[in-house]
Backbone as CSV, one residue per row, in Angstrom:
resi,resn,N_x,N_y,N_z,CA_x,CA_y,CA_z,C_x,C_y,C_z
1,MET,-73.564,56.123,-148.090,-72.322,56.083,-147.329,-71.189,55.464,-148.143
2,VAL,-71.526,54.381,-148.848,-70.525,53.696,-149.676,-70.019,54.635,-150.769
3,LYS,-70.955,55.404,-151.346,-70.580,56.336,-152.405,-69.614,57.386,-151.880
4,LYS,-69.856,57.878,-150.675,-68.981,58.889,-150.087,-67.586,58.320,-149.831
5,ILE,-67.545,57.074,-149.362,-66.254,56.430,-149.093,-65.463,56.254,-150.390
6,LEU,-66.150,55.816,-151.440,-65.490,55.599,-152.723,-64.947,56.916,-153.287
7,VAL,-65.740,57.986,-153.168,-65.308,59.287,-153.654,-64.109,59.790,-152.847
8,ALA,-64.154,59.584,-151.527,-63.053,60.007,-150.663,-61.768,59.248,-151.017
9,VAL,-61.895,57.945,-151.241,-60.740,57.130,-151.622,-60.169,57.606,-152.954
10,LEU,-61.060,57.914,-153.916,-60.618,58.399,-155.217,-59.892,59.732,-155.077
11,PHE,-60.430,60.617,-154.249,-59.823,61.933,-154.019,-58.405,61.782,-153.469
12,ILE,-58.263,60.935,-152.452,-56.949,60.715,-151.843,-55.993,60.051,-152.830
13,ALA,-56.514,59.082,-153.596,-55.679,58.361,-154.557,-55.126,59.298,-155.629
14,ILE,-55.933,60.256,-156.060,-55.490,61.221,-157.073,-54.316,62.050,-156.557
15,ILE,-54.442,62.543,-155.313,-53.381,63.370,-154.736,-52.115,62.542,-154.491
16,VAL,-52.273,61.334,-153.966,-51.117,60.459,-153.712,-50.407,60.118,-155.016
17,LEU,-51.190,59.845,-156.059,-50.609,59.541,-157.370,-49.754,60.704,-157.858
18,GLY,-50.268,61.912,-157.682,-49.522,63.091,-158.111,-48.228,63.266,-157.351
19,TYR,-48.281,63.135,-156.033,-47.083,63.293,-155.210,-46.063,62.194,-155.491
20,GLN,-46.544,60.966,-155.641,-45.659,59.824,-155.790,-44.903,59.842,-157.122
21,TYR,-45.586,60.295,-158.182,-45.005,60.152,-159.515,-44.810,61.481,-160.240
22,LYS,-44.871,62.615,-159.536,-44.776,63.908,-160.216,-43.457,64.071,-160.973
23,ASP,-42.354,63.609,-160.380,-41.056,63.745,-161.057,-40.996,62.900,-162.324
24,GLN,-41.507,61.666,-162.224,-41.548,60.797,-163.407,-42.452,61.373,-164.484
25,PHE,-43.585,61.927,-164.051,-44.505,62.544,-165.005,-43.839,63.718,-165.725
26,MET,-43.116,64.546,-164.978,-42.452,65.701,-165.580,-41.382,65.247,-166.584
27,ASP,-40.671,64.173,-166.260,-39.655,63.643,-167.186,-40.299,63.192,-168.499
28,ILE,-41.450,62.524,-168.383,-42.156,62.050,-169.583,-42.637,63.227,-170.420
29,ILE,-43.167,64.261,-169.750,-43.654,65.450,-170.461,-42.509,66.119,-171.226
30,GLU,-41.363,66.268,-170.577,-40.218,66.933,-171.201,-39.655,66.133,-172.374
31,ALA,-39.920,64.814,-172.385,-39.418,63.971,-173.471,-40.216,64.163,-174.755
32,GLY,-41.442,64.659,-174.657,-42.280,64.863,-175.831,-42.907,63.564,-176.321
33,GLY,-43.693,63.640,-177.398,-44.355,62.459,-177.950,-45.801,62.332,-177.477
34,TRP,-46.485,61.326,-178.038,-47.912,61.167,-177.734,-48.145,60.836,-176.268
35,LEU,-47.237,60.054,-175.651,-47.387,59.722,-174.238,-47.270,60.984,-173.381
36,SER,-46.432,61.906,-173.808,-46.263,63.161,-173.097,-47.569,63.957,-173.071
37,VAL,-48.326,63.900,-174.162,-49.614,64.598,-174.226,-50.563,64.050,-173.168
38,LEU,-50.667,62.735,-173.109,-51.565,62.090,-172.146,-51.146,62.377,-170.706
39,VAL,-49.848,62.295,-170.453,-49.341,62.535,-169.101,-49.513,64.004,-168.720
40,SER,-49.360,64.902,-169.683,-49.570,66.323,-169.414,-51.003,66.577,-168.951
41,ILE,-51.948,65.980,-169.660,-53.358,66.127,-169.288,-53.611,65.514,-167.923
42,LEU,-53.028,64.341,-167.677,-53.201,63.665,-166.390,-52.640,64.488,-165.247
43,LEU,-51.402,64.973,-165.400,-50.765,65.713,-164.309,-51.480,67.039,-164.046
44,TYR,-51.919,67.716,-165.100,-52.651,68.963,-164.878,-53.968,68.689,-164.147
45,SER,-54.654,67.623,-164.531,-55.920,67.303,-163.865,-55.701,66.981,-162.391
46,ILE,-54.567,66.373,-162.064,-54.223,66.109,-160.666,-53.973,67.429,-159.935
47,CYS,-53.294,68.352,-160.606,-52.991,69.652,-159.993,-54.243,70.463,-159.699
48,VAL,-55.340,70.155,-160.373,-56.612,70.816,-160.061,-57.030,70.480,-158.632
49,PHE,-56.774,69.247,-158.208,-57.127,68.820,-156.855,-56.137,69.375,-155.832
50,PHE,-54.860,69.300,-156.167,-53.828,69.833,-155.285,-52.587,70.104,-156.126
51,PRO,-52.009,71.312,-156.016,-50.882,71.674,-156.886,-49.587,70.953,-156.527
52,VAL,-49.497,69.692,-156.894,-48.279,68.924,-156.627,-47.107,69.511,-157.425
53,VAL,-47.428,70.199,-158.519,-46.454,70.962,-159.300,-47.076,72.341,-159.528
54,PRO,-46.324,73.430,-159.331,-46.899,74.755,-159.609,-47.451,74.828,-161.027
55,VAL,-48.657,75.329,-161.167,-49.322,75.334,-162.468,-48.531,76.120,-163.513
56,ILE,-47.978,77.254,-163.118,-47.216,78.044,-164.091,-46.005,77.267,-164.599
57,LEU,-45.359,76.476,-163.722,-44.224,75.657,-164.137,-44.686,74.548,-165.077
58,LEU,-45.774,73.881,-164.716,-46.282,72.775,-165.530,-46.679,73.255,-166.921
59,VAL,-47.471,74.312,-166.975,-47.923,74.830,-168.280,-46.742,75.398,-169.060
60,GLY,-45.790,75.992,-168.354,-44.606,76.504,-169.022,-43.806,75.399,-169.695
61,VAL,-43.660,74.275,-169.009,-42.933,73.127,-169.591,-43.716,72.569,-170.776
62,ILE,-45.029,72.446,-170.616,-45.864,71.947,-171.718,-45.751,72.884,-172.922
63,GLY,-45.764,74.201,-172.659,-45.610,75.167,-173.742,-44.254,75.070,-174.407
64,ALA,-43.205,74.841,-173.610,-41.855,74.718,-174.151,-41.721,73.477,-175.034
65,VAL,-42.402,72.405,-174.660,-42.309,71.141,-175.404,-43.169,71.163,-176.669
66,PHE,-44.376,71.679,-176.549,-45.335,71.569,-177.654,-45.620,72.882,-178.387
67,GLY,-45.059,73.979,-177.909,-45.364,75.261,-178.521,-46.536,75.942,-177.830
68,THR,-46.722,77.222,-178.117,-47.729,78.009,-177.412,-49.144,77.513,-177.657
69,VAL,-49.519,77.320,-178.915,-50.905,76.971,-179.253,-51.257,75.562,-178.790
70,LEU,-50.454,74.577,-179.191,-50.742,73.199,-178.798,-50.583,73.023,-177.291
71,GLY,-49.578,73.673,-176.725,-49.376,73.591,-175.282,-50.566,74.141,-174.511
72,THR,-51.139,75.237,-175.011,-52.336,75.806,-174.381,-53.501,74.834,-174.476
73,GLY,-53.662,74.222,-175.646,-54.756,73.270,-175.835,-54.637,72.059,-174.919
74,ILE,-53.424,71.534,-174.789,-53.198,70.380,-173.913,-53.456,70.752,-172.452
75,SER,-52.971,71.904,-172.044,-53.175,72.365,-170.669,-54.658,72.595,-170.385
76,LEU,-55.356,73.176,-171.355,-56.790,73.415,-171.189,-57.550,72.100,-171.063
77,ALA,-57.138,71.105,-171.842,-57.772,69.789,-171.742,-57.599,69.217,-170.328
78,GLY,-56.380,69.353,-169.780,-56.137,68.879,-168.420,-56.959,69.628,-167.399
79,ALA,-57.073,70.944,-167.588,-57.859,71.759,-166.660,-59.322,71.346,-166.685
80,LEU,-59.859,71.114,-167.875,-61.271,70.747,-168.003,-61.544,69.355,-167.445
81,VAL,-60.616,68.432,-167.662,-60.780,67.079,-167.104,-60.777,67.142,-165.579
82,GLY,-59.783,67.822,-165.017,-59.666,67.896,-163.561,-60.819,68.618,-162.905
83,THR,-61.194,69.795,-163.441,-62.286,70.555,-162.833,-63.616,69.826,-162.955
84,SER,-63.823,69.150,-164.076,-65.077,68.405,-164.260,-65.173,67.249,-163.273
85,ILE,-64.066,66.532,-163.076,-64.071,65.414,-162.122,-64.353,65.921,-160.712
86,MET,-63.695,67.025,-160.334,-63.898,67.581,-158.999,-65.327,68.089,-158.820
87,PHE,-65.854,68.734,-159.848,-67.233,69.213,-159.835,-68.204,68.054,-159.622
88,LEU,-68.046,66.992,-160.407,-68.956,65.840,-160.338,-68.792,65.077,-159.030
89,MET,-67.562,64.986,-158.523,-67.350,64.316,-157.236,-68.063,65.066,-156.116
90,THR,-67.993,66.390,-156.174,-68.669,67.197,-155.153,-70.173,67.061,-155.264
91,ARG,-70.687,67.158,-156.488,-72.137,67.140,-156.686,-72.759,65.793,-156.345
92,TYR,-72.118,64.707,-156.719,-72.727,63.391,-156.548,-72.110,62.558,-155.431
93,GLY,-71.076,63.076,-154.781,-70.474,62.315,-153.699,-70.526,63.007,-152.351
94,PHE,-70.304,64.319,-152.349,-70.198,65.048,-151.077,-71.135,66.242,-150.988
95,ARG,-72.158,66.283,-151.815,-72.985,67.487,-151.881,-73.621,67.829,-150.534
96,THR,-74.224,66.845,-149.896,-74.896,67.091,-148.615,-73.890,67.508,-147.551
97,TRP,-72.762,66.794,-147.494,-71.722,67.095,-146.498,-71.137,68.486,-146.734
98,ALA,-70.795,68.788,-148.004,-70.212,70.091,-148.334,-71.206,71.218,-148.074
99,GLN,-72.480,70.969,-148.386,-73.496,71.993,-148.150,-73.617,72.294,-146.669
100,GLY,-73.497,71.255,-145.837,-73.568,71.457,-144.385,-72.437,72.334,-143.877
101,ILE,-71.248,72.158,-144.451,-70.106,72.995,-144.059,-70.315,74.431,-144.521
102,LEU,-70.777,74.599,-145.765,-70.996,75.941,-146.296,-72.035,76.713,-145.492
103,ASP,-73.029,75.994,-144.985,-74.084,76.641,-144.207,-73.544,77.316,-142.944
104,LYS,-72.388,76.845,-142.481,-71.802,77.405,-141.266,-70.979,78.669,-141.525
105,TYR,-70.729,78.941,-142.801,-69.886,80.087,-143.146,-70.650,81.030,-144.076
106,PRO,-71.133,82.143,-143.550,-71.916,83.099,-144.348,-71.202,83.577,-145.607
107,LYS,-69.885,83.788,-145.518,-69.133,84.259,-146.672,-69.172,83.240,-147.806
108,ALA,-69.005,81.974,-147.454,-69.047,80.913,-148.458,-70.433,80.826,-149.073
109,LYS,-71.457,80.977,-148.244,-72.828,80.950,-148.741,-73.083,82.120,-149.682
110,GLU,-72.456,83.245,-149.368,-72.608,84.422,-150.220,-72.037,84.150,-151.607
111,TYR,-70.868,83.531,-151.647,-70.263,83.182,-152.936,-71.138,82.175,-153.685
112,GLU,-71.682,81.208,-152.953,-72.521,80.192,-153.588,-73.728,80.850,-154.258
113,GLY,-74.368,81.764,-153.533,-75.512,82.464,-154.098,-75.136,83.291,-155.309
114,TYR,-73.962,83.911,-155.248,-73.497,84.728,-156.371,-73.269,83.864,-157.598
115,PHE,-72.664,82.693,-157.424,-72.433,81.790,-158.548,-73.748,81.328,-159.171
116,GLU,-74.760,81.091,-158.325,-76.036,80.622,-158.845,-76.758,81.712,-159.628
117,LYS,-76.670,82.948,-159.164,-77.379,84.046,-159.815,-76.685,84.503,-161.096
118,ASN,-75.368,84.461,-161.104,-74.602,84.941,-162.252,-73.634,83.865,-162.718
119,ALA,-74.152,82.658,-162.904,-73.316,81.472,-163.079,-72.228,81.641,-164.134
120,PHE,-72.608,81.871,-165.375,-71.625,81.856,-166.458,-70.588,82.953,-166.295
121,LEU,-71.039,84.191,-166.154,-70.117,85.323,-166.077,-69.242,85.281,-164.829
122,SER,-69.803,84.852,-163.702,-69.019,84.828,-162.466,-67.933,83.762,-162.532
123,ILE,-68.224,82.617,-163.137,-67.217,81.562,-163.263,-66.118,82.005,-164.226
124,VAL,-66.516,82.611,-165.348,-65.520,83.130,-166.296,-64.610,84.146,-165.603
125,ALA,-65.210,85.034,-164.825,-64.444,86.097,-164.162,-63.426,85.541,-163.182
126,VAL,-63.832,84.588,-162.345,-62.897,84.079,-161.329,-61.871,83.122,-161.932
127,ARG,-62.123,82.625,-163.136,-61.090,81.842,-163.824,-60.036,82.775,-164.429
128,ILE,-60.496,83.891,-164.983,-59.555,84.846,-165.571,-58.748,85.541,-164.485
129,VAL,-59.439,86.035,-163.466,-58.793,86.701,-162.334,-59.056,85.845,-161.098
130,PRO,-58.089,85.002,-160.707,-58.319,84.012,-159.640,-58.382,84.590,-158.236
131,VAL,-59.405,85.430,-157.981,-59.590,85.970,-156.633,-60.143,84.900,-155.695
132,VAL,-60.732,83.857,-156.281,-61.218,82.710,-155.518,-60.438,81.488,-155.996
133,PRO,-59.823,80.703,-155.090,-59.054,79.531,-155.507,-59.867,78.568,-156.368
134,THR,-59.190,77.934,-157.317,-59.841,77.006,-158.244,-60.642,75.932,-157.524
135,GLN,-60.044,75.353,-156.473,-60.716,74.278,-155.752,-62.016,74.763,-155.124
136,VAL,-61.999,75.987,-154.599,-63.198,76.550,-153.981,-64.293,76.756,-155.023
137,VAL,-63.907,77.258,-156.196,-64.875,77.454,-157.277,-65.510,76.134,-157.679
138,ASN,-64.685,75.099,-157.824,-65.197,73.785,-158.222,-66.191,73.238,-157.202
139,ILE,-65.853,73.375,-155.924,-66.715,72.850,-154.860,-68.005,73.662,-154.758
140,LEU,-67.882,74.993,-154.789,-69.069,75.842,-154.679,-70.046,75.596,-155.821
141,THR,-69.531,75.484,-157.028,-70.420,75.242,-158.162,-70.967,73.819,-158.140
142,GLY,-70.176,72.874,-157.631,-70.666,71.510,-157.506,-71.809,71.409,-156.520
143,VAL,-71.728,72.166,-155.440,-72.780,72.172,-154.420,-74.007,72.943,-154.904
144,SER,-73.778,73.975,-155.701,-74.868,74.840,-156.150,-75.713,74.146,-157.223
145,LYS,-76.627,74.931,-157.809,-77.516,74.407,-158.847,-77.020,74.740,-160.251
146,VAL,-75.789,75.187,-160.353,-75.227,75.534,-161.662,-75.099,74.277,-162.521
147,PRO,-75.667,74.252,-163.738,-75.538,73.080,-164.613,-74.090,72.825,-165.000
148,TRP,-73.761,71.557,-165.178,-72.386,71.199,-165.514,-71.946,71.824,-166.830
149,LEU,-72.838,71.876,-167.825,-72.473,72.410,-169.133,-72.062,73.879,-169.038
150,ILE,-72.771,74.669,-168.231,-72.410,76.068,-168.028,-71.063,76.165,-167.319
151,PHE,-70.891,75.329,-166.298,-69.621,75.281,-165.570,-68.469,74.948,-166.515
152,PHE,-68.672,73.957,-167.374,-67.635,73.500,-168.307,-67.279,74.594,-169.298
153,ALA,-68.294,75.200,-169.919,-68.048,76.229,-170.927,-67.394,77.467,-170.317
154,ALA,-67.875,77.898,-169.154,-67.315,79.081,-168.497,-65.880,78.834,-168.053
155,THR,-65.594,77.625,-167.584,-64.231,77.270,-167.183,-63.288,77.305,-168.382
156,ALA,-63.753,76.761,-169.513,-62.923,76.733,-170.725,-62.578,78.145,-171.185
157,ILE,-63.572,79.013,-171.218,-63.351,80.389,-171.676,-62.500,81.169,-170.678
158,GLY,-62.800,81.010,-169.391,-62.087,81.771,-168.370,-60.644,81.336,-168.171
159,ALA,-60.376,80.039,-168.313,-59.014,79.537,-168.089,-58.094,79.782,-169.278
160,LEU,-58.671,79.955,-170.468,-57.873,80.048,-171.695,-56.838,81.171,-171.681
161,PRO,-57.184,82.420,-171.316,-56.172,83.493,-171.362,-54.967,83.216,-170.468
162,ARG,-55.232,82.750,-169.256,-54.136,82.485,-168.313,-53.224,81.375,-168.836
163,LEU,-53.821,80.301,-169.338,-53.023,79.187,-169.847,-52.240,79.598,-171.089
164,LEU,-52.841,80.449,-171.917,-52.159,80.937,-173.110,-50.917,81.734,-172.734
165,ILE,-51.039,82.572,-171.725,-49.894,83.376,-171.265,-48.803,82.483,-170.694
166,PHE,-49.199,81.520,-169.847,-48.209,80.618,-169.239,-47.489,79.790,-170.302
167,ALA,-48.240,79.295,-171.291,-47.635,78.493,-172.351,-46.696,79.341,-173.199
168,PHE,-47.090,80.580,-173.471,-46.238,81.493,-174.246,-44.948,81.783,-173.494
169,VAL,-45.057,82.046,-172.197,-43.879,82.316,-171.375,-42.927,81.119,-171.407
170,GLY,-43.479,79.920,-171.247,-42.638,78.724,-171.267,-42.000,78.477,-172.618
171,ASN,-42.755,78.751,-173.685,-42.262,78.503,-175.034,-41.171,79.488,-175.443
172,SER,-41.285,80.720,-174.969,-40.333,81.752,-175.387,-39.185,81.970,-174.407
173,PHE,-39.235,81.289,-173.262,-38.257,81.562,-172.213,-36.823,81.282,-172.648
174,GLU,-36.613,80.169,-173.321,-35.240,79.791,-173.689,-34.641,80.755,-174.710
175,ASP,-35.451,81.201,-175.670,-34.952,82.080,-176.728,-34.974,83.554,-176.347
176,ASN,-35.929,83.930,-175.521,-36.058,85.336,-175.155,-36.572,85.460,-173.722
177,LYS,-35.652,85.381,-172.794,-36.017,85.406,-171.377,-36.678,86.727,-170.984
178,LEU,-36.183,87.826,-171.554,-36.733,89.132,-171.195,-38.206,89.236,-171.575
179,THR,-38.554,88.758,-172.775,-39.945,88.792,-173.221,-40.826,87.963,-172.292
180,SER,-40.327,86.797,-171.910,-41.084,85.918,-171.015,-41.315,86.585,-169.665
181,ILE,-40.257,87.162,-169.116,-40.350,87.802,-167.795,-41.300,88.998,-167.839
182,LEU,-41.175,89.826,-168.873,-42.031,91.004,-168.992,-43.496,90.602,-169.200
183,THR,-43.727,89.552,-169.980,-45.101,89.079,-170.205,-45.731,88.611,-168.903
184,TYR,-44.973,87.827,-168.146,-45.505,87.334,-166.879,-45.693,88.479,-165.883
185,ALA,-44.756,89.413,-165.873,-44.867,90.564,-164.968,-46.107,91.390,-165.298
186,ALA,-46.359,91.596,-166.592,-47.545,92.344,-167.017,-48.822,91.619,-166.596
187,TYR,-48.813,90.317,-166.743,-49.972,89.513,-166.327,-50.222,89.670,-164.829
188,MET,-49.158,89.612,-164.023,-49.314,89.736,-162.578,-49.812,91.123,-162.181
189,VAL,-49.363,92.140,-162.892,-49.835,93.507,-162.611,-51.330,93.616,-162.887
190,VAL,-51.765,93.060,-164.008,-53.193,93.080,-164.354,-54.011,92.338,-163.304
191,ILE,-53.517,91.166,-162.880,-54.214,90.386,-161.856,-54.290,91.168,-160.552
192,PHE,-53.216,91.822,-160.182,-53.192,92.618,-158.950,-54.212,93.753,-159.020
193,ILE,-54.261,94.436,-160.159,-55.192,95.556,-160.312,-56.641,95.085,-160.204
194,PHE,-56.966,94.019,-160.926,-58.338,93.523,-160.903,-58.715,92.969,-159.526
195,THR,-57.754,92.321,-158.862,-58.014,91.815,-157.516,-58.272,92.971,-156.553
196,TYR,-57.489,94.024,-156.684,-57.667,95.207,-155.829,-59.045,95.832,-156.057
197,ILE,-59.426,95.963,-157.315,-60.737,96.541,-157.635,-61.853,95.671,-157.079
198,PHE,-61.712,94.354,-157.248,-62.723,93.416,-156.766,-62.879,93.503,-155.252
199,MET,-61.752,93.481,-154.536,-61.803,93.518,-153.074,-62.322,94.864,-152.568
200,LYS,-61.940,95.947,-153.245,-62.395,97.278,-152.832,-63.902,97.402,-153.000
201,ARG,-64.404,96.919,-154.110,-65.846,96.981,-154.339,-66.611,96.152,-153.321
202,ARG,-66.048,95.000,-152.958,-66.696,94.156,-151.946,-66.711,94.860,-150.595
203,MET,-65.613,95.486,-150.240,-65.551,96.200,-148.957,-66.519,97.384,-148.949
204,ASP,-66.608,98.110,-150.074,-67.530,99.237,-150.151,-68.983,98.767,-150.043
205,ALA,-69.260,97.630,-150.695,-70.607,97.083,-150.652,-70.985,96.657,-149.234
206,GLN,-70.020,96.063,-148.519,-70.286,95.619,-147.161,-70.492,96.809,-146.223
207,GLN,-69.774,97.898,-146.463,-69.916,99.097,-145.621,-71.261,99.775,-145.804
208,LYS,-71.845,99.609,-147.011,-73.139,100.239,-147.284,-74.301,99.454,-146.677
209,LYS,-74.059,98.199,-146.348,-75.126,97.373,-145.780,-75.440,97.787,-144.346
């Protein structure tokens, strides 16, 4: 019980910290320097729990400050820190409670089973094409039997393309707005197409049952 309370307090504290200081954090990030790197990782990890700042805006600013490659690396570090903390909090703090909730929702249980059977590829897929919200993926994998190392590696690989695009858009926006807009538009079209295919296949599969 004490462990659950401590985890709950930590969860709330992370979100409150993000809301309370998001503007100050953004100012520090825009200023550049080594402190900006640390704050960028911190703020992104907070956004994993709750998007106190839109991720595309955050990664875009990081990309504008540090460049596409370094900005992507910093953003990825924040993503891995945040997702790992959320994964571990779920697994070791709320696993029984979360599992009880999932048991009441067949759809959620279906996703949990899918993650367990196809752990690496399914996590990579939903990171690249976010048909399932990040928070849901973290909780489902935390509750499931998926090893943390597989979760970590799949998250790193799956999140990289999206973060690279966001960092590139942010880095090139000031000098070439058209390129940035077209790049982001192309990304959204690809996401829409893959989401449509994913949902259509799921509906067809359900109709055959």
